[in-house]
N, C-alpha and C positions, 0 to 999 in steps of 0.2 A: 718810823722808820719801821718798823716790823711791818705796821700793817700793808703798807707801800713793795715790801718785802716777797710780803704773804701774795697780795693782789698781783704781783707781777707771775710771781712763778708759780703759783697754784693755777689760777685762772685768771688770765684777764677778761676785761671786761668783755671785749670780740665774743668771746668763747662763751662768757656769762647768758649772755644776751640770747645766742646761738642756742646752747642750753635750754632755758624757759619757753623759746618757740617750739624747740623737740619735746620740749616734753606736754605741753600741749597736745602738739598731734600721735604722737606716740609714748613711750615709756621709757624711761631713759635707765641707764643703767646703775646699780648701790654707790661706783666709786664716780660717776658724773655728777650723779643726786648732792653726797656729800664734799664734794668740789663747791658746788652750787652752793649748799646751803653755808658751809663756811665765807665763800664770796656775797654771799648777799650780810654775812654779817660785819661787813666792814668795810664793803661798800654800799653810801645809800643812791648813788645812782642809780646804780644797780635793782635798787630796793625801789624804787620814785616809777624807773620804768616794770618791774617786776609790775607794782599799785596800776596802771596805765595800764597796762597787757591785760590786765584781768576785768577794768573794766567796760576795756574796748571789748572784749571776747563774752562778757553779756551783754553788751546792746546789739551785737553782732547775731548771739542767738535768742533772743528779743526782737528785734528786725526779722529772721528769718520764721520762728514763730506765724510772725502774723501775716507775712505774706503766706504762708502753707493756707492758713483760717480763711484768706481774704478771698483762696481761687474761688470763681464763677462758674457755677456748670451749666450745660446745656438744656437744662429743665430752669433752671433759674432764669436764664436771656429769655426762655417761649412764654416763662408765665410773664414778665417784666414785658414783651412785644404784646401778648394777649388784652393787658390791663390796659396799656399807649391803645390800643384797638379800641377800646370799648370806651376811653374818656372824650378818645375824636369819634365814634359814632354816636356819642351823646350831644 
């Protein structure tokens, strides 16, 4: 009963998930931080959401880093064309 009361009065799940997203994008106030911390201690669903949010964030970071490394510049394209012409001439 006490958990449910704290859950409803201090920070509902909708606000907790919003704060988790906000914390990823920017900093949150210390008051918001302790409210979120308290909420996460009593709400198993929001703890699960937080774990999934962290996993998705890591996947996105890896994907963005991979795309930046895969960029092809003009010299690479020209080198490829030259090799193709050499093979066609052979």
